[in-house]
C-alpha positions, 0 to 999 in steps of 0.5 A: 221832941215834943213829948219824948224825953231822951234818956241814957237807954242803950241803943238797940243793936239788932234789926229784930229788937228794933222791929219788935220795939217798933211793933210795941208802940201804941197807935197814939205813939205812931200818929205823933211820930208821923205828925212830927215828921210831917211837921219837920219836913214842911218847916225844913222846906220853908227854910230850905227855900230861904236857905237856898236863895240866901246862899246863892245871893252870897255866891253871886255877891248879892244880898238875897232875901233880906226885907221880909222878916229878920235876915229875910227869914219870912220870904218863904211864907210870903212865897207860899202865901203868893201861891196860895192866893194865886189863880188856879188854872185847869187846862181844858185839854187836860185829863182832869183826874190825872192832872189833879192827882199827879202832884199829890202822887209826888208829895206823898211818896216824898213824905213816905221816905222819912218814915224809916230814918232813925233820928236817934236811939231808944227814948223814954216817953215823958211821964211813963215808963214806955221806951220807943226808938226815934224812928217811925218804922223799920224793917230788914228791907228798908233801904229798898223801900226808900228806893221804891218810893223814890221810883214811884215819885217819878210817877207824879212827874210822868202823869203830870206831863202827860195829863197836861195835854201840852207839848212841853210838859209831855217832853219833860215827862219823857225826860224824867222817865229816862233820867230816873232809869239812868240815875236810879241804877247808878244809885242802887249800884252805890249802895250795895257795898253799904249792904256788904259792910253793914250786913243789913238793909235795915236803916237802924242796923246800918247806923249801928254798924258804923259805931266805930267808923263811918262808911264814908271813908272805906266807901268813898267812891260809893259816896261820891257816886251816890252824891252825883246820882241824888242830884240827878234823882232830884232833877236839880242843876246841872241835871234839871232836864225835865224842867229845863227853862231855856228849852221847855219853859218850865217842863212838866210844871208848865200848865200848873199854877197856884197850889197844884204848882206848889205841890210839885215845888214841895215834893222837889225840896222834900226830896232833896231833904230826903236823899240828904237824910239817907246819905247822912244815914247810910255813909255818915253815921246817921244820928251818931256824933262825929267819930272823933268824939266816939274815940275820945270816949264822949259817948254823952253826945250820942244821947239826950237831944244830941242825936237828932241835932247831929243828923239835922246837922248833916242833912243841912251840910249836904243841902249846902252842897245842892245849893253850891252846885247850883250856883256853880255848875251850868246845866248839861245838854240832854245828850251829855246828861244821858251819856254821863249816866250810862257811859260813866256812872254805871261802869264806875258803879259796877267796877267799884262794886267788883273791886271791893267785893273781890278784894274783900273776899281775897283778904278773907280767903287768905286770913288777912284783917278785913279792917285793914282793907276797909281802911285803904279800899276807899283811897285805892278806889279813888286812885284808880278811878282818877287813873282810868279817867286820866288814861281814857282822856289821854287816849281820846286826846291822842286819837283826835291829834292822830286823826287825819285832817278832812281836806274834803269841803262839807256837803251842802245840805238842802234842808227843804228837799223833803218838805220840812226843814231838816238841821244839818248834821256835823259834816254838812252846811246849809247854803247861804241865805238869799237875804243875806246878800240883800241885807249887805247891799242895803247896808252898803247903799245906806253908808254911801248915801250918808257919805254923800 
């Protein structure tokens, strides 16, 4: 990685050792790592834009970008240059300082998360005897730091929508606030069982704990919960309610243009890469090779240049899931979206947490092998979720079938009774429009004249 020569140094296995090793880095090593992370994120965003357009094009049986550069690879550069030279507009009614700072807040918080993502084990710096982990920093509560940065990033959206001084951006920012509260809770619940199995909240410690198996197998329900929550957390289809084009024009970004719009655009794609990296680190073994390689004794796949490549491969597999969902699923209505978060994801997360914790405690109490429980807990959890979901669906369908049919005619609503138009409720109907009769009569008269 530009100045780092991978070696066969054994990876550190304790949080204290990792922290001590990172604390010994010189200021120049820290600066080089930070620059590499920024360069990696910026180039990944450019590739992600091309990747998304290309994959969706294939899903919809069209070529996608294929003109600018080989396979259209320079399309992202063309898009970036267009935004760079586009006219920059500042709304008169805006709170100017917050209006300008808001996109920067989103990008800054997105850049912070990759600081605690481990790219590999300890590595010897080329030309010296100094050894450093392929990670900018780490500490015992690194995952909480990730959640905090993700939560603070929404302040950019909220302030941008409020400071724009316009209705649609304000509505988008309010939606984003409700969205982050709902889906941060579900995401946090999905990570508790990871902490229980790993015994740490350090990202490097969680990767080391997955040396023999990845947590995606014993914690498969938590992994599914995290995948759904990360889509909602990044405001992506089918959960892109803060910027719903059909309802809010462009939501919180409606009054932004040129590079200020580009900052929000950059933050969104950076957050997609961030949550994919977190999922890879916490559930898919991080920089470690796929588990069959470890079982076969091919430990050389966890040394050299391979660890960063494994992590990047896992990140882009999850990025493909983002794009696949966007090209396949329709946007939720806002009430469906909130109901899904509060009435389904959070109860499922709480139920899985109680099931896993109680079952593991009982196995430990009776002296059973916890590895056996970990091996089957994920499968049992999925089966329980499916069984409960089927039971609830069947009960709801039965209640609807047994409900007596309403013989009474729906209530006719005078929408302008209070001086302001009010939409009808489900049990109400609007009176027929007086224009409809005149329109029908006019059409009938025209047909009679044409027949004569």
